[in-house]
C-alpha positions as CSV (number, residue, x, y, z in Angstrom):
1,M,8.7,26.6,-5.8
2,I,10.4,29.2,-7.9
3,E,10.0,32.2,-5.6
4,P,12.4,30.9,-2.8
5,F,15.2,30.5,-5.4
6,I,15.2,34.1,-6.8
7,E,17.7,35.4,-4.2
8,N,19.6,32.0,-4.0
9,N,17.5,31.0,-1.0
10,Q,17.4,27.3,-1.7
11,E,15.0,26.1,0.9
12,H,11.2,26.1,1.1
13,T,9.4,25.4,4.4
14,V,5.8,24.7,5.2
15,F,4.0,23.4,8.3
16,Y,1.9,20.4,7.4
17,H,-1.4,20.1,9.3
18,G,0.0,22.9,11.5
19,K,2.4,20.5,13.2
20,D,5.0,18.7,11.1
21,E,7.6,21.0,9.7
22,V,8.3,20.1,6.1
23,R,11.3,21.5,4.2
24,L,12.3,21.1,0.6
25,H,15.9,21.8,-0.4
26,Y,17.3,22.1,-3.8
27,Q,20.9,21.0,-4.5
28,H,21.6,20.7,-0.7
29,T,25.2,19.9,0.2
30,Y,26.2,17.4,2.9
31,N,29.9,17.5,3.9
32,R,32.1,17.2,6.9
33,K,31.1,20.7,8.1
34,S,27.3,20.6,7.4
35,G,26.2,20.2,11.0
36,D,24.4,17.3,12.7
37,V,23.6,15.8,9.3
38,H,26.8,15.4,7.5
39,T,29.3,13.0,5.8
40,A,32.6,11.8,7.1
41,T,34.3,11.9,3.6
42,T,33.4,13.8,0.5
43,D,30.6,16.1,-0.5
44,N,27.2,14.7,-1.4
45,R,24.7,16.8,-3.2
46,P,21.3,15.3,-4.0
47,D,19.1,17.2,-6.4
48,I,16.1,17.4,-4.0
49,V,16.0,16.8,-0.3
50,L,12.7,16.5,1.6
51,T,12.9,16.6,5.4
52,I,10.0,16.1,7.8
53,K,10.5,17.3,11.3
54,K,7.9,15.5,13.4
55,V,6.3,17.0,16.5
56,D,8.4,14.7,18.7
57,G,11.5,16.4,17.3
58,L,12.8,13.6,15.1
59,E,13.7,14.7,11.6
60,L,13.3,12.3,8.7
61,T,15.1,12.8,5.3
62,Y,14.1,11.6,1.8
63,L,16.3,12.2,-1.2
64,F,15.2,12.6,-4.9
65,D,17.6,12.7,-7.9
66,A,16.5,13.7,-11.3
67,K,17.9,11.8,-14.3
68,Y,17.3,12.7,-17.9
69,R,17.8,9.3,-19.6
70,V,16.6,5.8,-19.4
71,C,18.5,2.5,-19.8
72,D,19.2,1.6,-23.4
73,D,19.4,-2.0,-24.7
74,N,23.1,-2.2,-24.1
75,E,22.8,-1.4,-20.4
76,F,20.4,-4.1,-19.4
77,S,21.7,-7.0,-17.2
78,K,20.5,-10.6,-17.8
79,E,18.2,-10.2,-14.8
80,D,16.7,-7.0,-16.4
81,E,16.2,-8.8,-19.7
82,D,14.4,-11.7,-18.0
83,E,12.0,-9.3,-16.3
84,I,11.4,-7.4,-19.5
85,N,10.5,-10.6,-21.4
86,R,8.2,-11.7,-18.6
87,L,6.3,-8.4,-17.9
88,K,4.5,-5.7,-19.8
89,A,6.8,-3.1,-21.4
90,A,8.0,-0.2,-19.3
91,D,11.2,1.9,-19.3
92,Y,14.0,1.4,-16.7
93,P,16.1,4.1,-14.9
94,P,19.9,3.9,-15.3
95,S,21.4,1.4,-12.9
96,D,24.1,3.8,-11.9
97,A,21.4,6.2,-10.8
98,I,19.9,3.6,-8.5
99,N,23.3,2.8,-7.1
100,Q,23.8,6.4,-6.3
101,M,20.9,6.4,-4.0
102,H,22.4,3.5,-2.1
103,R,25.7,5.5,-1.8
104,Y,23.8,8.5,-0.5
105,R,22.3,6.4,2.3
106,D,25.6,4.9,3.2
107,A,27.4,8.3,3.2
108,I,25.1,10.6,5.1
109,Y,24.9,10.3,8.9
110,Y,23.2,12.0,11.8
111,G,25.5,12.7,14.7
112,E,25.9,15.5,17.2
113,K,29.2,17.2,17.8
114,I,30.2,16.9,21.5
115,A,33.4,18.4,22.8
116,D,34.7,18.8,19.2
117,K,34.1,15.2,18.5
118,R,31.6,14.1,15.9
119,E,29.3,11.2,17.0
120,F,28.3,9.0,14.0
121,S,25.2,7.7,15.7
122,A,22.7,6.9,13.1
123,K,21.9,6.5,9.4
124,E,20.0,9.6,8.4
125,I,18.3,8.8,5.0
126,I,14.9,7.1,5.3
127,G,14.4,6.7,1.5
128,G,16.0,7.6,-1.8
129,Y,14.4,7.8,-5.2
130,I,15.2,8.4,-8.9
131,L,12.9,10.6,-11.0
132,F,13.4,9.6,-14.6
133,P,11.7,10.1,-18.0
134,G,10.1,6.7,-18.2
135,R,7.1,5.3,-20.1
136,G,4.7,2.7,-18.8
137,D,1.3,2.6,-17.2
138,D,0.9,2.3,-13.4
139,R,0.2,-1.4,-13.6
140,A,3.4,-2.1,-15.5
141,I,5.5,0.1,-13.3
142,R,4.2,-1.5,-10.1
143,S,5.5,-4.8,-11.3
144,R,9.1,-3.6,-11.9
145,Y,11.9,-4.2,-9.5
146,Y,12.7,-0.5,-9.1
147,Y,9.1,0.3,-7.8
148,K,8.7,-2.8,-5.7
149,S,12.1,-2.1,-4.0
150,I,10.5,1.0,-2.5
151,E,8.5,-1.2,-0.2
152,T,11.4,-3.5,0.7
153,V,14.4,-1.2,1.0
154,N,12.9,2.3,0.4
155,I,15.1,2.9,-2.6
156,G,13.7,3.0,-6.1
157,A,12.5,5.1,-9.0
158,F,9.4,7.0,-10.2
159,P,8.7,7.7,-14.0
160,L,7.7,11.3,-14.7
161,L,7.4,11.5,-18.5
162,P,4.3,13.5,-19.5
163,N,1.5,11.3,-21.0
164,H,-0.5,13.2,-23.6
165,L,-2.7,10.2,-24.1
166,D,-3.7,10.0,-20.4
167,P,-2.7,13.2,-18.6
168,D,-4.7,12.4,-15.5
169,C,-2.4,9.5,-14.8
170,E,0.8,11.5,-14.9
171,R,2.9,11.4,-11.7
172,T,0.2,9.3,-9.9
173,L,2.7,6.9,-8.3
174,L,4.9,9.7,-7.0
175,Y,1.8,11.5,-5.7
176,E,0.7,8.4,-3.9
177,H,4.1,8.0,-2.3
178,L,4.4,11.7,-1.2
179,T,0.9,11.5,0.2
180,S,1.9,8.5,2.2
181,I,5.0,9.9,3.8
182,L,3.4,13.3,4.5
183,T,0.2,12.1,6.1
184,K,1.5,9.4,8.4
185,Q,0.9,10.8,11.8
186,T,3.6,9.2,14.0
187,T,7.4,8.9,13.6
188,Y,7.2,5.1,13.9
189,E,4.9,4.9,10.9
190,Q,7.6,6.7,8.9
191,I,10.5,4.5,9.9
192,Q,9.1,1.0,10.5
193,D,9.9,-0.1,7.0
194,S,13.3,1.6,6.8
195,I,16.7,0.0,7.0
196,P,18.5,0.8,10.2
197,Q,22.2,0.4,10.9
198,H,23.5,-3.2,11.1
199,G,22.5,-4.8,14.4
200,L,19.8,-2.2,15.2
201,V,16.0,-2.3,14.8
202,Y,13.3,0.3,14.9
203,S,10.6,-0.5,17.4
204,R,7.8,1.3,19.3
205,S,6.3,0.9,22.6
206,I,2.6,0.5,22.4
207,D,1.7,3.5,24.5
208,D,0.4,6.2,22.2
209,S,-2.8,7.0,24.0
210,N,-4.4,8.8,20.9
211,D,-4.0,5.9,18.5
212,L,-7.3,4.9,17.0
213,V,-8.8,1.5,17.8
214,L,-11.5,-0.2,15.8
215,V,-13.8,-2.0,18.2
216,G,-15.6,-4.8,16.3
217,Y,-18.0,-7.5,17.3
218,Y,-17.8,-11.0,15.8
219,Q,-20.1,-13.9,15.8
220,T,-18.6,-17.2,17.0
221,Q,-18.5,-18.8,13.6
222,Q,-16.8,-15.7,12.1
223,K,-13.7,-15.7,14.2
224,D,-11.7,-18.3,12.3
225,I,-12.7,-16.8,8.9
226,I,-11.6,-13.3,10.1
227,L,-8.2,-14.6,11.2
228,K,-7.7,-16.8,8.1
229,N,-8.3,-13.9,5.8
230,K,-6.6,-11.4,8.1
231,L,-9.5,-9.1,7.4
232,Y,-12.2,-7.4,9.4
233,Y,-15.0,-5.6,7.5
234,V,-17.6,-3.0,8.4
235,P,-20.6,-1.8,6.5
236,A,-19.7,1.2,4.2
237,A,-21.0,4.6,5.0
238,M,-23.8,4.4,2.5
239,E,-25.4,1.4,4.3
240,N,-27.9,1.5,7.1
241,G,-26.3,0.5,10.4
242,S,-22.9,1.4,9.0
243,I,-19.9,2.5,11.1
244,S,-19.6,6.2,12.0
245,L,-16.3,7.3,10.5
246,V,-14.0,9.6,12.5
247,S,-11.2,11.9,11.5
248,G,-8.1,9.9,10.7
249,Y,-9.9,6.5,10.5
250,E,-7.6,5.6,7.6
251,N,-4.7,5.5,10.1
252,T,-6.4,3.1,12.6
253,K,-3.7,1.1,14.4
254,Y,-5.6,-1.6,16.3
255,L,-8.6,-3.9,16.1
256,L,-10.3,-4.9,19.3
257,L,-12.4,-8.0,18.5
258,H,-15.0,-8.9,21.1
259,H,-17.7,-11.5,21.7
260,G,-19.2,-11.4,25.1
261,E,-16.4,-11.4,27.6
262,E,-13.9,-12.7,25.0
263,R,-11.7,-9.9,23.7
264,M,-8.7,-9.9,21.4
265,L,-6.4,-6.9,20.6
266,L,-4.8,-7.2,17.1
267,E,-2.5,-4.8,15.2
268,L,-3.8,-3.5,11.8
269,S,-1.6,-2.9,8.8
270,G,-2.2,0.9,9.1
271,K,-2.6,1.3,5.4
272,G,-6.2,2.2,5.5
273,P,-9.4,0.3,4.6
274,R,-10.2,-1.2,1.2
275,F,-13.5,-1.3,-0.5
276,F,-15.3,-4.6,-0.8
277,T,-18.6,-5.8,-2.4
278,A,-20.6,-8.5,-0.8
279,E,-19.8,-10.8,-3.7
280,I,-16.1,-10.6,-3.1
281,L,-16.5,-11.2,0.6
282,R,-18.6,-14.3,0.0
283,G,-15.9,-15.6,-2.2
284,M,-13.6,-15.3,0.8
285,G,-15.9,-17.4,3.0
286,F,-17.7,-14.5,4.8
287,N,-21.5,-14.2,5.0
288,P,-22.2,-10.5,4.5
289,S,-25.8,-9.2,4.7
290,K,-25.3,-5.8,3.0
291,E,-23.9,-4.8,-0.4
292,F,-20.8,-2.6,0.3
293,Y,-18.1,-2.8,3.0
294,L,-14.8,-1.3,4.2
295,G,-12.2,-3.9,5.0
296,F,-9.4,-3.4,7.4
297,D,-6.3,-5.6,6.9
298,I,-4.9,-7.3,10.0
299,K,-1.1,-7.1,10.2
300,S,-0.7,-10.1,12.6
301,I,-3.2,-12.6,14.0
302,N,-1.1,-13.0,17.1
303,P,-2.9,-11.1,19.8
304,I,-1.1,-8.3,21.7
305,V,-1.0,-9.9,25.1
306,D,1.2,-7.4,27.0
307,I,-1.5,-4.7,27.1
308,D,-4.2,-4.9,29.9
309,I,-7.6,-4.1,28.4
310,N,-9.7,-2.1,30.8
311,I,-12.6,-4.6,31.2
312,K,-14.2,-2.7,34.1
313,H,-14.7,0.6,32.3
314,F,-14.9,-0.6,28.8
315,D,-18.3,-1.3,27.3
316,L,-20.1,-1.1,24.0
317,P,-21.9,2.2,23.3
318,K,-25.4,2.3,24.5
319,R,-27.0,1.9,21.1
320,K,-30.0,0.1,19.7
321,H,-27.7,-2.2,17.9
322,G,-24.9,-3.0,20.3
323,A,-22.9,-5.0,17.7
324,I,-22.2,-2.0,15.5
325,P,-18.5,-1.4,15.2
326,Y,-17.0,1.9,16.3
327,F,-13.8,3.8,16.8
328,T,-12.2,4.8,20.1
329,R,-8.8,5.9,21.3
330,F,-6.2,3.6,22.8
331,K,-6.4,5.4,26.1
332,N,-10.0,4.4,26.5
333,I,-9.3,0.7,26.4
334,K,-6.0,0.5,28.2
335,K,-5.9,-0.2,31.9
336,D,-3.9,2.4,33.8
């Protein structure tokens, strides 16, 4: 990270997984002359700019601003004080720093220049985050508004103060977040939780033929419990008869539930499986027969009905135990 700056070259580029182009900029300036990504008014200069150019050509931008102070007692609002009294102690970033990230997102646009006229076509910033010298363990930070706001509006803060008492936990929340935005495979995964311009929405057509689908059998009495808990579980890898994991299984998009001729295509959360013990599953009303499981969260129990499933050519693998769940590609279950 230091080498690119020696000759004032303030950009570092890597190709992630050999496909996505990831660029890191230091003190990058956006103004009226800065190309397709620009402002219409004054200069804006975030400390760190992370851009991800996906294989489909869409470029996604994330901003990070470093601040070297935390809120003191005189800066807390009544709402902040109520949260502090209610939750475990943790430091807060300056409010004006959070507000700056909102201003960045409102100021920076993407728009091509056509016939010497600038088209202000879209908001450019997907997320903006403050890096500040805050104390607090991960559990305390996760309960704070400035961390929870990352999930709702994609603007928030990450504490980065070194922790000599527990160095292994330093920067873990930021690491999790960067891993998430760098490893999501499709553009839609990146932008589905972002805030578009007023009156617009981000959507996707369900036609990515390489999306992974988990094909899972259910017994008649299990269906209602699966839908009630919005969870489908499979035996973990250490169990006999467990599912065979494939590359990218943590990004599985869909669940195809089947029982005889009855089939139901559901959308998964896409956040990867969680680890469950049999005891936990029994407490949820399931009746597991093994000890350890991977559970896939169902995003919606409303079946996807506008996709024709290829009944003629779709069948279970020819195995000794035909009910074993498995992964396949969307193109293998969709009727042409």
